[in-house]
C-alpha positions as CSV (number, residue, x, y, z in Angstrom):
1,M,0.4,0.1,-0.2
2,K,1.4,3.6,-1.0
3,Q,3.1,5.5,2.0
4,N,0.5,8.3,1.6
5,K,-2.2,6.6,2.9
6,T,-5.6,8.9,3.4
7,L,-8.7,8.4,5.1
8,W,-11.4,10.9,4.6
9,M,-15.1,11.4,6.1
10,S,-18.1,12.6,4.8
11,L,-20.6,14.3,7.3
12,K,-23.8,14.1,5.3
13,D,-26.8,16.4,6.7
14,T,-24.7,16.6,9.6
15,Q,-24.9,13.0,11.0
16,S,-22.1,11.1,12.6
17,H,-21.1,7.8,14.1
18,M,-18.8,6.7,16.4
19,A,-15.2,6.4,15.1
20,S,-13.7,3.5,17.3
21,L,-14.8,1.2,13.9
22,V,-12.2,2.3,11.9
23,S,-9.4,0.6,13.8
24,N,-10.3,-3.2,12.4
25,L,-9.9,-2.6,8.9
26,S,-7.6,-4.6,6.3
27,S,-7.5,-5.8,2.7
28,T,-6.8,-5.3,-0.9
29,I,-8.2,-5.5,-4.4
30,S,-6.8,-5.1,-7.6
31,R,-7.7,-2.7,-10.3
32,L,-10.8,-3.8,-13.6
33,T,-12.5,-1.5,-16.0
34,L,-15.7,-2.2,-17.1
35,L,-16.5,-1.3,-20.7
36,H,-19.3,-2.2,-23.7
37,K,-20.0,-1.8,-27.4
38,P,-21.7,2.1,-28.2
39,S,-25.4,1.3,-29.3
40,P,-25.9,0.3,-33.1
41,H,-28.0,3.7,-32.8
42,F,-25.0,5.9,-32.3
43,S,-25.7,7.5,-35.8
44,I,-23.3,9.3,-38.1
45,K,-24.9,12.8,-37.5
46,T,-23.7,12.3,-33.9
47,F,-20.7,10.9,-34.6
48,Q,-19.5,13.6,-36.5
49,K,-20.7,16.0,-33.7
50,L,-18.4,14.4,-31.4
51,Q,-15.6,14.8,-33.4
52,T,-15.4,18.3,-31.8
53,R,-14.7,16.9,-28.4
54,P,-12.2,14.5,-27.0
55,K,-12.1,11.4,-28.4
56,L,-14.1,9.1,-26.8
57,S,-13.2,5.4,-25.8
58,R,-16.3,2.6,-25.6
59,S,-19.7,3.1,-22.4
60,T,-19.9,1.1,-19.1
61,A,-23.1,-0.8,-18.0
62,P,-25.8,-0.7,-20.3
63,F,-27.6,2.4,-19.3
64,L,-31.0,2.0,-20.6
65,R,-33.3,-0.8,-21.9
66,T,-36.2,-1.0,-23.6
67,S,-39.4,-3.2,-24.0
68,T,-38.4,-4.0,-27.6
69,N,-34.5,-4.3,-26.8
70,Y,-34.1,-1.0,-28.6
71,F,-30.4,-0.9,-27.1
72,S,-28.5,-3.7,-26.8
73,A,-25.0,-3.9,-25.2
74,H,-22.0,-6.4,-24.4
75,F,-19.2,-6.2,-22.1
76,C,-15.1,-6.0,-23.5
77,S,-12.3,-4.7,-22.1
78,S,-10.0,-1.8,-23.4
79,P,-6.5,-1.4,-22.8
80,R,-6.3,2.5,-23.7
81,A,-9.0,2.7,-21.0
82,Q,-6.7,0.9,-18.3
83,S,-5.0,4.0,-17.9
84,V,-5.8,6.8,-15.7
85,N,-4.6,9.2,-18.0
86,A,-7.1,7.6,-20.7
87,L,-8.2,11.3,-22.3
88,G,-5.5,13.0,-21.0
89,Q,-5.5,15.1,-17.9
90,D,-4.9,18.6,-19.9
91,E,-7.9,17.7,-22.0
92,E,-10.8,20.5,-20.9
93,L,-14.1,18.3,-19.9
94,V,-17.0,20.5,-18.7
95,V,-19.8,17.9,-17.2
96,L,-23.2,18.6,-15.7
97,G,-24.3,16.4,-13.1
98,I,-27.6,16.2,-12.2
99,E,-28.6,14.1,-8.7
100,T,-32.5,13.2,-7.8
101,S,-31.8,10.0,-5.5
102,C,-34.0,10.9,-2.7
103,D,-35.7,14.1,-1.7
104,D,-33.1,17.3,-2.8
105,T,-33.0,18.5,-7.0
106,A,-29.4,19.4,-7.8
107,A,-27.5,20.1,-10.4
108,A,-23.8,21.4,-11.4
109,V,-21.7,22.3,-13.6
110,V,-17.9,21.5,-13.1
111,R,-14.6,21.6,-15.5
112,S,-12.0,18.8,-15.3
113,N,-9.7,21.1,-13.7
114,G,-11.9,20.8,-10.2
115,E,-13.4,24.5,-11.1
116,I,-17.0,24.4,-9.7
117,L,-18.5,26.6,-12.4
118,S,-22.0,26.1,-10.7
119,Q,-24.0,24.6,-7.9
120,V,-27.8,24.5,-7.7
121,V,-30.3,22.6,-5.1
122,S,-33.8,22.6,-4.7
123,S,-34.6,21.3,-0.9
124,Q,-38.2,19.6,0.1
125,A,-37.8,20.6,3.8
126,D,-41.6,21.2,3.5
127,L,-42.3,17.9,2.2
128,L,-40.4,16.2,4.9
129,V,-42.3,18.1,7.8
130,R,-45.3,17.3,5.9
131,Y,-45.3,13.5,6.0
132,G,-42.5,13.1,8.4
133,G,-39.7,11.8,6.6
134,V,-39.8,11.2,2.5
135,A,-42.9,10.0,0.6
136,P,-41.4,8.6,-2.8
137,K,-44.5,9.6,-4.5
138,M,-44.6,12.9,-3.2
139,A,-41.0,13.7,-3.7
140,E,-41.2,12.3,-7.5
141,E,-44.0,14.8,-8.1
142,A,-41.7,17.6,-6.8
143,H,-38.7,16.5,-8.4
144,S,-40.4,16.5,-11.5
145,L,-42.0,20.3,-10.9
146,V,-38.2,21.7,-10.6
147,I,-35.9,19.9,-12.7
148,D,-35.8,21.9,-15.7
149,Q,-35.9,25.0,-13.4
150,V,-32.6,23.7,-11.8
151,V,-30.3,22.0,-14.4
152,Q,-31.3,25.4,-16.0
153,E,-30.1,27.9,-13.2
154,A,-27.2,25.6,-13.6
155,L,-26.5,25.9,-16.8
156,D,-27.1,30.0,-16.6
157,K,-25.0,30.8,-13.3
158,A,-22.1,29.1,-15.3
159,K,-23.0,31.1,-17.9
160,L,-22.5,28.0,-20.6
161,T,-25.6,26.6,-22.9
162,E,-26.0,22.5,-23.4
163,E,-23.2,23.0,-26.4
164,D,-20.8,24.1,-24.2
165,L,-20.8,20.9,-22.3
166,S,-18.4,17.8,-22.8
167,A,-21.1,15.1,-21.2
168,V,-23.9,14.7,-18.8
169,A,-23.8,12.7,-15.7
170,V,-26.6,11.7,-13.3
171,T,-27.3,9.4,-10.4
172,I,-28.7,5.9,-11.6
173,G,-28.7,4.2,-8.0
174,P,-28.7,4.2,-5.1
175,G,-32.0,5.7,-3.8
176,L,-35.4,5.7,-4.6
177,S,-36.8,4.1,-8.0
178,L,-39.5,6.9,-8.6
179,C,-37.0,9.8,-7.6
180,L,-33.7,7.9,-9.6
181,R,-36.5,8.4,-12.6
182,V,-37.0,11.9,-12.8
183,G,-33.3,12.6,-13.1
184,V,-32.4,10.0,-16.0
185,R,-35.0,11.1,-18.4
186,K,-33.9,14.3,-17.6
187,A,-30.3,14.1,-18.3
188,R,-31.2,11.5,-21.1
189,K,-33.0,13.8,-22.9
190,L,-30.6,16.4,-22.9
191,A,-27.9,14.3,-23.9
192,G,-30.0,12.8,-26.8
193,T,-31.3,16.3,-28.1
194,Y,-27.4,17.8,-27.8
195,A,-25.8,14.5,-28.7
196,L,-23.8,14.4,-25.5
197,P,-22.6,11.3,-24.1
198,I,-24.1,10.4,-21.1
199,V,-22.4,8.9,-17.6
200,G,-24.4,6.6,-15.3
201,V,-22.9,7.4,-12.2
202,H,-23.3,5.1,-8.2
203,H,-24.1,8.1,-5.5
204,M,-22.2,6.6,-2.7
205,E,-19.3,6.5,-5.1
206,A,-19.5,10.1,-5.8
207,H,-19.8,10.8,-2.3
208,A,-16.3,9.0,-1.7
209,L,-14.9,10.6,-4.7
210,V,-15.6,14.0,-4.0
211,A,-13.0,14.2,-1.3
212,R,-10.3,14.3,-5.0
213,L,-12.2,17.3,-5.6
214,V,-11.6,18.9,-2.3
215,E,-8.0,17.4,-2.4
216,R,-6.6,17.0,-5.4
217,E,-3.5,15.3,-4.8
218,L,-5.5,12.6,-2.8
219,Q,-4.9,9.5,-4.8
220,F,-5.4,6.0,-3.9
221,P,-5.9,3.7,-2.1
222,F,-8.0,5.8,0.8
223,M,-10.3,4.6,3.2
224,A,-14.3,6.6,3.3
225,L,-16.3,6.9,5.9
226,L,-19.3,8.0,4.5
227,I,-22.6,8.5,6.6
228,S,-25.9,9.7,5.8
229,G,-29.7,9.7,7.0
230,G,-30.2,6.4,4.6
231,H,-26.6,5.5,3.8
232,N,-23.5,4.1,6.3
233,L,-20.7,2.8,4.7
234,L,-16.9,2.4,5.2
235,I,-15.0,1.4,2.2
236,L,-11.6,0.7,0.8
237,A,-10.9,2.3,-2.4
238,R,-8.3,0.6,-3.7
239,D,-9.1,2.8,-7.3
240,L,-11.4,4.3,-9.1
241,G,-14.9,1.5,-9.2
242,H,-12.7,-0.7,-7.2
243,Y,-14.0,-0.4,-4.0
244,I,-14.4,-3.0,-0.7
245,Q,-17.1,-2.5,1.6
246,L,-15.7,-3.1,5.1
247,G,-19.2,-2.1,6.6
248,T,-22.4,-1.0,6.2
249,T,-25.9,-0.7,7.5
250,I,-27.6,-4.0,8.4
251,D,-31.1,-2.3,9.3
252,D,-31.8,1.5,10.1
253,A,-29.2,3.6,9.1
254,I,-28.8,6.9,11.6
255,G,-31.0,9.3,9.8
256,E,-33.8,6.9,10.1
257,A,-33.2,6.5,13.8
258,Y,-33.0,10.3,14.4
259,D,-35.9,11.5,12.1
260,K,-38.3,8.6,13.8
261,T,-36.4,10.0,17.5
262,A,-37.5,13.4,16.3
263,K,-40.8,12.9,15.3
264,W,-41.9,10.9,18.7
265,L,-40.3,13.8,20.5
266,G,-43.0,16.1,18.5
267,L,-40.0,18.1,17.5
268,D,-40.0,20.5,14.3
269,M,-39.4,18.5,11.6
270,S,-38.4,21.6,9.5
271,K,-34.6,21.1,9.0
272,S,-34.9,17.2,9.3
273,G,-34.4,14.9,12.4
274,G,-30.7,15.4,13.0
275,P,-30.4,19.3,13.7
276,A,-34.0,19.2,15.9
277,V,-32.5,16.3,18.2
278,E,-29.2,18.2,18.6
279,E,-31.1,21.8,19.3
280,L,-33.2,19.7,21.9
281,A,-30.3,18.0,23.0
282,R,-28.6,21.1,24.4
283,E,-30.8,21.3,27.0
284,G,-30.6,17.9,28.7
285,D,-28.8,15.6,30.5
286,E,-26.9,13.2,28.0
287,N,-26.8,10.5,31.4
288,S,-30.6,10.2,32.3
289,F,-31.2,7.3,30.3
290,K,-29.2,4.5,29.9
291,F,-29.6,3.2,26.0
292,K,-27.1,0.1,24.8
293,V,-24.3,1.5,22.2
294,P,-25.6,-0.5,19.0
295,M,-23.1,-3.3,17.6
296,K,-21.2,-3.1,20.6
297,Q,-20.6,-7.1,21.1
298,H,-20.3,-7.5,17.5
299,K,-16.7,-7.6,16.2
300,D,-17.1,-5.9,12.8
301,C,-17.3,-2.4,11.4
302,N,-21.2,-2.8,10.6
303,F,-24.1,-0.2,11.5
304,S,-27.2,-0.8,12.8
305,Y,-29.7,1.4,14.8
306,A,-33.0,-0.4,14.5
307,G,-32.6,-1.6,18.2
308,L,-31.4,1.9,19.6
309,K,-34.5,3.4,17.9
310,T,-36.9,0.6,19.8
311,Q,-34.9,1.6,23.4
312,V,-35.8,5.8,22.7
313,R,-39.9,4.5,21.4
314,L,-39.7,2.5,25.1
315,A,-38.4,5.3,26.7
316,I,-41.0,8.0,25.0
317,E,-43.9,5.6,26.2
318,S,-42.6,4.8,29.6
319,K,-42.8,8.6,30.4
320,N,-46.1,9.1,28.6
321,I,-44.8,11.6,26.3
322,D,-47.9,12.6,23.6
323,A,-45.9,13.6,20.3
324,A,-49.2,15.5,19.1
325,I,-48.1,17.9,21.7
326,P,-45.5,19.9,19.8
327,I,-42.3,20.6,22.2
328,A,-43.1,24.2,21.6
329,S,-46.4,23.6,23.7
330,A,-44.5,20.8,26.1
331,S,-44.9,22.0,30.1
332,T,-41.6,22.8,31.9
333,E,-41.2,18.9,33.3
334,D,-42.6,17.1,29.7
335,R,-39.7,19.5,27.8
336,R,-36.6,18.6,30.6
337,T,-37.3,14.4,29.8
338,R,-37.4,14.8,26.0
339,A,-34.1,17.1,26.2
340,D,-32.9,14.4,28.4
341,I,-34.0,11.1,26.1
342,A,-32.9,13.3,23.3
343,A,-29.4,14.1,24.6
344,S,-28.7,10.4,25.8
345,F,-29.7,9.5,22.4
346,Q,-27.5,11.9,20.6
347,V,-24.4,10.2,22.8
348,V,-25.1,6.9,22.1
349,S,-25.6,7.3,18.8
350,G,-22.9,9.7,18.0
351,G,-24.7,12.0,16.6
352,V,-25.2,15.3,15.6
353,A,-23.3,17.0,17.9
354,S,-20.7,14.3,17.9
355,N,-19.2,15.6,14.8
356,Q,-16.2,17.6,15.9
357,C,-15.6,14.8,18.2
358,V,-16.2,12.1,15.3
359,R,-12.7,14.5,14.1
360,S,-11.3,14.4,16.8
361,R,-11.3,10.5,17.3
362,L,-10.6,10.2,13.7
363,N,-7.7,12.6,13.9
364,Q,-6.3,10.8,17.1
365,I,-6.6,7.3,14.7
366,V,-5.1,9.1,11.6
367,E,-2.1,10.8,13.7
368,K,-1.3,7.3,15.4
369,N,-1.2,5.5,11.9
370,G,0.8,7.9,10.0
371,L,-2.3,8.9,7.6
372,R,-4.1,11.5,6.5
373,L,-7.7,12.8,7.3
374,V,-9.8,15.0,4.4
375,C,-12.9,16.4,5.4
376,P,-15.1,17.8,2.4
377,P,-16.9,21.2,3.2
378,A,-20.5,20.6,4.4
379,S,-21.9,22.0,0.7
380,L,-20.3,19.2,-0.6
381,C,-21.8,16.3,2.0
382,T,-25.0,16.8,1.4
383,D,-26.6,15.5,-1.7
384,N,-25.1,17.3,-4.6
385,G,-24.4,18.1,-8.3
386,V,-21.0,18.7,-7.9
387,M,-20.1,15.3,-6.4
388,I,-22.2,13.9,-9.5
389,A,-20.4,16.2,-12.4
390,W,-16.9,14.9,-10.9
391,T,-17.3,11.4,-10.7
392,G,-18.6,11.8,-14.3
393,I,-15.3,13.5,-15.2
394,E,-13.6,10.8,-13.0
395,N,-15.2,8.1,-15.1
396,F,-15.2,9.6,-18.4
397,R,-11.8,9.8,-18.6
398,M,-11.4,6.2,-17.8
399,G,-13.7,5.9,-21.2
400,R,-16.8,4.7,-18.7
401,Y,-19.9,6.3,-20.6
402,D,-22.6,5.5,-22.7
403,P,-22.8,7.4,-26.3
404,P,-25.7,9.8,-26.3
405,P,-29.0,8.3,-26.5
406,P,-31.5,8.8,-29.3
407,A,-32.8,12.5,-29.8
408,C,-36.2,11.1,-29.9
409,E,-36.7,8.1,-27.2
410,P,-39.4,5.5,-27.1
411,E,-42.0,6.6,-24.3
412,D,-41.9,3.0,-23.7
413,A,-38.4,2.8,-22.8
414,V,-37.1,1.1,-19.8
415,L,-34.6,3.2,-17.6
416,D,-31.9,1.4,-15.6
417,L,-32.2,2.4,-12.6
418,R,-30.5,0.6,-9.4
419,P,-32.2,1.5,-6.3
420,R,-30.3,-1.0,-4.5
421,W,-27.0,-0.9,-5.4
422,P,-23.7,-2.1,-3.6
423,L,-20.6,0.0,-4.3
424,G,-18.2,-2.6,-3.4
425,E,-17.8,-6.5,-3.0
426,E,-18.0,-6.9,1.1
427,Y,-14.7,-7.8,2.8
428,A,-15.3,-11.2,4.0
429,E,-13.5,-11.6,7.0
430,G,-16.1,-8.3,8.1
431,R,-19.4,-10.1,7.2
432,S,-22.0,-9.2,10.3
433,E,-22.7,-11.9,12.8
434,A,-26.0,-9.9,13.5
435,R,-29.0,-10.4,11.8
436,S,-28.5,-11.2,7.7
437,M,-28.7,-8.2,5.6
438,K,-31.3,-8.2,2.8
439,T,-30.3,-9.6,-0.8
440,A,-33.6,-9.7,-2.2
441,R,-33.6,-7.2,-5.4
442,I,-30.2,-6.1,-4.9
443,H,-28.3,-4.7,-8.1
444,P,-24.6,-6.3,-8.3
445,S,-22.2,-4.3,-7.2
446,L,-20.2,-1.4,-9.1
447,T,-17.1,-3.6,-8.0
448,S,-18.5,-6.8,-9.2
449,L,-19.4,-5.8,-12.2
450,I,-16.2,-4.1,-13.2
451,Q,-14.4,-7.5,-12.5
452,G,-16.6,-9.6,-14.4
453,S,-16.3,-7.4,-17.3
454,M,-12.5,-8.1,-17.6
455,Q,-13.0,-12.0,-17.5
456,Q,-15.2,-12.3,-20.8
457,P,-13.3,-12.9,-24.0
């Protein structure tokens, strides 16, 4: 392993987790690449237009299928794509990134030199308050209402038009399928109209790779701790597209526990559960309730919050707290009890108020082991278009993209969406001894697809 080892952490939605798990890690992985043939519908007109762009390699995993087999693809390898400098670091790329995996509609334009030309995010905070969390159908409708405006604003702020773009990158998974579909359709419509290559992006890979935008000298391999409302992931990034999953969420993620706790305590959810619990916790006594630390008895790096969530619910019920009574209307005694529960929960979960604590613990670890800690700014830790555009650039340089879609795509087109899509292969010695993780309807991991493509003749 290289001497310039790096550990970086993303604290998305201001959530965090206990850092003690980081000490259990170790593994290696080799470099592989995934490509496939361009569609036969890659027209002469499209080809001619692309002559004005950096020379393109062949594309990555099949990005769209239709009920009439309108597209077909198979996997093959290309020696040129195995070079990190496949398109040359001197080639200037300008990529539009689109993100609609959950409850934020985001778009951004980024240059291959790392310059962020624009960043636009439309929040669904009002819907979160109304429904006490993400309601997929409502979220889909909200995305549909603003997607055109968000993308146009990103282009306007960058002072560019679609003609100035080198490619379009869009999240295809993991996430809510109804929400993913909105972003993918927009990306394909734009790419088809302007004959632009399109890059399907793994949402969690984007969170990991944004560190390489923030710290341009960051090289593989590095370890990434990704903590969000819906995903908790600890990975070893050996190379672009090549990841080992050291730990993941085996049931409820930290965001689910925070949202439910905030809801049961009758808190204002307008800024999501995390900030609401943090604010109330400042008034409480963290030693009032003795909640058990999740997964402490298991010697692996996995995450679990279902049990902690149950402990909090039982504590709230035992104190006869009525969530229908908002915190602003609670009696002094009732408010104190709610604050004590919030504080006790937050300490055990390693939550919002522990952000600095977690960073401090990680700093101790990196200093002890001769590592380096990289923490992207908050604006790049929440879901955003910048990380999608940057990941699109990284993959585009490796020759991983699809050719432009048809300008007039058929209405019955079935999009290749990957709601449950692991990032890497699970570390064999780190398999959870707790409950079995759900495996139904999970798309093969990004890393396994890459490995499989290299084994084909």
